[in-house]
N, C-alpha and C positions, 0 to 999 in steps of 0.2 A: 504494500500500500504506500502510495506517495501523495502527500497532501499538496493541494494546489492553493486553496484559500478557504477561509471559513465564512459562512453566511451569517455573520454576527457583527454588525457595524458598531464600532466604538463611538461613544458620545463625546469624547474629548480627543484632542490631538496627542498622540503618544510620543511626546518629546523625548522622554528618557529612553524609551525603547529604541527610537531612532538613533539616539546618541550612542547607545550600547552597540548597535549594529555597526555604526560608523567607526567606533573605536576599535572593534575587532578587525574590521576591514583595513583600517589604517595601519595597525600593528602588523598585519599579515603582509601588506604591500611594502612597508618599510623593510621587513625581513627579506622579502623577495628581492627587492632592489639591492639590498646590501649583499645578499648571497650571490647575486648575479654580477657584482662588482661595479654596478652603476653608482653606488655611493660607498662610503667607507665600510669595507668588509669587517673590520674589527668591531663595528657597532653590532652587527648581527651575531658575531661570536660572543660578545659580551652579554647580549640578551639571552642567547641560547644557554649560556652558562649560569646566569644569575636569576632568570625569571621563572623557569619551570619549577614545579613543586616536587621535591624529592622526599618520600615518606620518612626515610631515616633522619633527615634534617629536622623534620617536625617532631619526631619522637624524641630526638636529642635536645629539643628546645632551641633550634637554630632556624634562621631564615623564615620566620613566620609570615613575612610579607609575601612569600611565594604562594601562599594559600590564595592570595588575591590576584597577583600578577599572572599566575598560570591560567586564570580564567579568560585571559585575552590573547592567548597564543594558540595556534593551530598547526597540525602536522602537515597539512597540505590543502590544496584548493577544494577538494571534495569534502574534506573534514569541515572546512570553513563554510562552504556553500550549504551543506546539510544543516548545520547548526543555525546559520543565519536565516534560512528558510523557515525553520520551525519557530524561531524567535519572532520573525516578522509576522507569521500567521497568527500565533497565539499570544504574543506579548502585549499587543495593543489593548486587548480587552481586559487583561489582568491589571495593567497599569490604570485602565479606566476605573476599575473598582478601588484599587489601593490608593490612587493618587500618585502624583509624580515622585515626590520625595520618598514616600513610604514604599513605592515600587522599587526604587533603587536599593533601599535597605533590604527589602524582601529578596531581591535578586542576589545580592551579595551573601545574605544569610544562607540561601539555598545552595550557592556555590561552595560556601565553607562546609555546610553539612555534607555535601557530596564528596568533598575532598577527605573529610574525616571518615566517611563511610568506606571510601576506597582503602584508606590506611587500615581500618579495622578488619576489612575483608581479606587482607593479604595472607595467603597461606604458603607462598613460595618465598623463602628468605631473600632470594636474588632480587625480588621486586621492590624491596625496601630501598635499593639504590637506583631504581629506574625512575627517571623524571616523568612527570605527568603534566600534560597540557590540554587545554580545551575548555570551551564554555558549556560543554554538554551537561554537566551536573547542574549548573545554575539554570540552564534552559529546561532541564527535566523538572525542576521546581516550578517553572512557569506552566509546564504541561499539567503537573499535579494540581496546581491551583485552578487552572482552566477546567479540569474535570469536575472539581467541586463546585465552581461558580456557574459553569455553563454546560451541564451534562447533556442537555437536549439540543445544543447548538449543532448545526449541520456543517460537516467538513467536506468540501468537494475533494474527492480522492481519486487518483488515477490507479486503476486496478488492471493488472494484466491477466485476463481470463480468456485465453486464446488470443483475442485481439484486445488492445488496450481500450478500456472504457472509463468514463468519468461518472462517478456516482456520489450522491450526498450521503454521508454516514454520520450518525449521531456521535457527538464527542465522547460520550461514555463508552461507546463501542470502539471507536478509533483509538482513543487514548488507553482504554482498558486493554486492548490487544497489544498496544505498544509496550505497556508496562509488563504484561505477562511474558512478552518476548524477551525483554531485558532480564526478567527473573529466570526464565528458562536458559537463556544464553549464559547468564552469570553462573548458574549451577553447572551447566555443561562445561564452561571454561575451567571452573575449579576442579571438577572431577576428572576431566581429560587432559587439561593443559596446566593444571596447578595455577590458574590465573594468569598465565603468561601469553595469552592470545594477542595482547597489545591494545585491547579495548577495556576501559574501566567500567564494566557493566554495573558494578555495585555502587559506583559514584552516581550513575544514572538513577538507580533504585533509591539511594539515599536522598538525592536531590528531589526526586518525585514525591517521596513520602513527606519530606520537609515542606514542600510546597502545598501538599494537601492539608497538613496540620495547620500551617499558617493561614491558609484560606478558610479552614473550618473555625479557627479561633478569631481571626480578625476580618477576613474577606467577606464572609456571608453577612455579618452585621453591617459592614460598610455598604454592601450591595443593596440590602434591604433599606437602609437609610437613604441611599441615593435614589432608588426607585420610588420611595415615598415622596421625596422632594420633587421629582419630575412629574408626579401625579397631581401635585397641588396646582 
């Protein structure tokens, strides 16, 4: 399943969501230009060395800032594209409910929860020294919140069933299937590869659950208050 857009128009302009997308793209382009030699190559090397999150550093109480900086780095174009597509589709409505400043805090908290979930899930000692990058955990939090806040919203989805077709799927089904896939792949990764597949599935799971919890505690109340205000 490949999401194209949601049929759920936000009532406010998602300024923070757009800035998050832009920040991720800028960091990726700077890295790409530096690696290609068009700008100072030492800059990319410095970012590569200092910005990814290494679990062993966090456990030893070092470089806590990488829990944040790693959220804005990506391993390649398709990694970036997939993450930004999901953030673009689902982030505006979540920001609509939480408000601009609170949404930024929400996003960062989900990213931190995802990173800690990844660290806790490690079963292969070698992975403690393996750097982690990507916004997937924070974006998974956005998906979790969207599931709680808009379970009936329709997601236009590209499905390959013989021929590719586009169908509207309720968010509770689309995101529920996404979460179950992460859970299955996470278990499969641990059992067969000792977590060394290169994808931090448990970060996705941790971020998703964090997003659901925050939406249940804070988001639903904000959503009801906003809807009551617009009915007046």
